[in-house]
Each structure stands twice: as C-alpha cells, then as structure tokens.
C-alpha positions as CSV (number, residue, x, y, z in Angstrom):
1,M,-0.1,0.0,0.0
2,P,1.4,3.5,-0.9
3,I,2.4,5.4,2.4
4,E,0.1,8.2,1.7
5,L,-2.8,5.9,1.5
6,L,-1.6,4.0,4.7
7,K,-1.5,7.3,6.4
8,A,-4.9,8.2,5.3
9,H,-6.3,4.7,6.3
10,N,-4.8,5.1,9.9
11,A,-6.1,8.5,10.3
12,L,-9.6,7.4,9.4
13,D,-9.2,4.5,11.8
14,K,-8.4,6.9,14.6
15,V,-11.5,9.1,13.8
16,V,-13.8,6.0,13.6
17,D,-12.4,4.7,16.8
18,A,-13.1,8.0,18.6
19,V,-16.6,8.4,17.3
20,Y,-17.8,4.9,18.2
21,G,-15.8,4.5,21.2
22,Y,-13.8,1.6,20.2
23,K,-11.1,0.5,22.5
24,G,-10.2,-3.0,21.1
25,G,-7.5,-4.2,19.0
26,K,-5.6,-2.1,16.3
27,D,-6.2,-4.9,13.7
28,D,-8.7,-4.5,11.0
29,A,-10.6,-7.8,11.9
30,S,-11.3,-6.6,15.4
31,R,-12.4,-3.1,14.3
32,V,-14.8,-4.5,11.7
33,A,-16.2,-7.0,14.0
34,F,-16.9,-4.2,16.5
35,L,-18.4,-2.1,13.8
36,F,-20.7,-4.8,12.6
37,E,-21.9,-5.4,16.1
38,Q,-22.8,-1.7,16.4
39,Y,-24.5,-1.9,13.0
40,Q,-26.6,-4.9,14.0
41,K,-27.7,-3.0,17.2
42,L,-29.1,-0.3,14.7
43,V,-31.0,-2.6,12.4
44,V,-32.5,-5.2,14.7
45,L,-36.0,-5.9,13.2
46,D,-38.9,-6.5,15.5
47,Y,-41.6,-8.8,13.8
C-alpha cells in the first residue's frame, strides 16, 4: 500500500475509533467485528 494511502487509512481508523468509542485491538478484523456489532444494534428488526 502506498505510504500516503496508509497514512490516510490510519487517520480514518483513529477518527472512527473515537466516534464509536472503540477501545479494542488495532487490527482490521477486530475493528470490523466491532463496527458490525454496532450496525446490528441499529438494524434489529422487530416482527
């Protein structure tokens, strides 16, 4: 990954972490799992 793209990706991760209160691991898999959990809380369907 080009260095400028990597810097942008890392900066975006910091912002997303702050917005959602993410305190977990710094790897993408942990962050994505956390974000999907947050998404699921928003879209729970009541039948």
